[in-house]
C-alpha positions as CSV (number, residue, x, y, z in Angstrom):
1,A,125.3,238.9,-37.1
2,E,124.4,240.1,-40.6
3,A,126.1,238.7,-43.6
4,R,128.5,241.2,-45.2
5,K,127.2,242.6,-48.4
6,P,129.6,242.6,-51.4
7,E,130.9,245.9,-52.4
8,K,129.2,247.5,-55.4
9,E,131.2,246.9,-58.5
10,P,133.0,250.1,-59.6
11,E,132.2,251.8,-62.9
12,A,134.4,250.8,-65.8
13,S,137.0,253.5,-66.6
14,A,140.4,253.8,-68.2
15,E,141.7,254.9,-64.8
16,L,140.6,251.6,-63.2
17,G,142.1,249.8,-66.2
18,K,145.5,251.4,-65.5
19,K,145.2,250.3,-61.8
20,L,144.3,246.7,-62.9
21,V,147.4,246.6,-65.1
22,G,149.5,247.0,-62.0
23,Q,147.4,244.8,-59.9
24,Y,147.6,241.9,-62.3
25,A,151.2,242.6,-63.5
26,C,150.2,242.9,-67.1
27,G,153.3,245.0,-67.7
28,T,155.5,241.9,-67.1
29,C,154.7,240.9,-70.7
30,H,153.0,244.0,-72.3
31,N,154.4,247.5,-72.6
32,E,152.7,250.8,-73.2
33,D,155.4,252.6,-75.0
34,G,155.6,250.8,-78.4
35,A,158.9,249.0,-77.7
36,D,159.5,245.8,-79.6
37,G,160.7,242.6,-78.1
38,G,158.1,242.0,-75.3
39,I,156.7,238.6,-74.5
40,G,153.3,240.0,-75.5
41,P,152.5,242.8,-77.9
42,T,152.8,246.4,-77.0
43,W,149.5,248.2,-76.2
44,A,150.7,251.5,-77.8
45,G,148.7,252.0,-81.0
46,L,147.2,248.5,-80.7
47,F,143.5,249.6,-80.8
48,G,142.2,250.1,-84.3
49,S,145.2,248.4,-86.0
50,T,145.2,245.2,-88.0
51,A,147.8,242.4,-88.2
52,Q,148.3,239.0,-89.7
53,G,148.0,236.2,-87.2
54,I,146.6,232.7,-86.6
55,D,143.5,231.5,-85.0
56,A,143.2,228.6,-82.5
57,D,143.0,226.1,-85.4
58,G,146.3,227.4,-86.9
59,N,144.6,229.2,-89.8
60,T,146.2,232.4,-91.1
61,I,143.8,235.3,-90.5
62,T,143.8,239.1,-90.5
63,I,143.1,240.4,-87.0
64,N,141.2,243.6,-86.5
65,K,142.3,244.9,-83.2
66,D,139.0,246.3,-82.0
67,E,137.2,246.2,-78.6
68,A,135.9,242.7,-79.3
69,Y,139.4,241.4,-80.1
70,I,140.9,243.0,-76.9
71,R,138.1,241.5,-74.7
72,E,138.6,238.1,-76.4
73,S,142.4,238.3,-75.9
74,I,141.9,238.9,-72.2
75,V,139.5,236.0,-71.5
76,A,140.6,233.6,-74.3
77,P,144.1,234.6,-75.3
78,G,144.6,231.5,-77.5
79,A,141.7,232.4,-79.8
80,K,143.8,234.6,-82.0
81,K,147.6,235.4,-82.0
82,A,149.4,238.1,-83.9
83,E,152.4,236.9,-85.9
84,G,155.6,236.8,-83.8
85,Y,154.0,235.7,-80.6
86,E,153.7,232.2,-79.2
87,Q,150.4,230.5,-78.5
88,G,149.7,229.4,-74.9
89,V,151.9,231.9,-73.1
90,M,149.2,234.1,-71.7
91,A,146.8,232.6,-69.1
92,P,143.1,233.4,-69.6
93,Y,141.8,236.2,-67.3
94,D,138.3,234.9,-67.6
95,Y,137.7,235.4,-63.9
96,L,137.7,239.2,-64.1
97,S,134.4,241.0,-63.7
98,D,132.8,242.7,-66.7
99,A,133.7,246.1,-65.3
100,E,137.4,245.0,-64.9
101,I,137.5,243.7,-68.5
102,E,135.8,246.8,-69.9
103,S,138.2,249.0,-67.9
104,L,141.2,247.2,-69.4
105,V,139.7,247.7,-72.9
106,L,139.2,251.4,-72.2
107,Y,142.8,251.8,-70.9
108,I,144.3,250.0,-73.9
109,K,142.1,252.1,-76.2
110,S,143.5,255.3,-74.5
111,L,147.0,254.3,-75.6
112,S,146.1,254.6,-79.3
113,D,145.4,257.5,-81.6
114,N,143.2,255.2,-83.8
């Protein structure tokens, strides 16, 4: 019997990102409509914005919420936290494929006018 070949990784897209949000239950902590009070920050208008926050060492920093920040927040969520959110709540999703991470970034970007 031949070994089963792995499926080809899908192309990164905002549409795939939206599916992954459901698959990984991201909406449990994050929302897409701008409402306050979530466990994690809303994704509405997030991309391209800035906020005060803290880094992993507890230093106060200005966070530029660009593609690099979104990627880092998915795979190493404790690296930077915006004010008002607790450190250590989100688990790292460092096991996602590059296409999955890029798809989530594209989807979050699609929720912003920035």
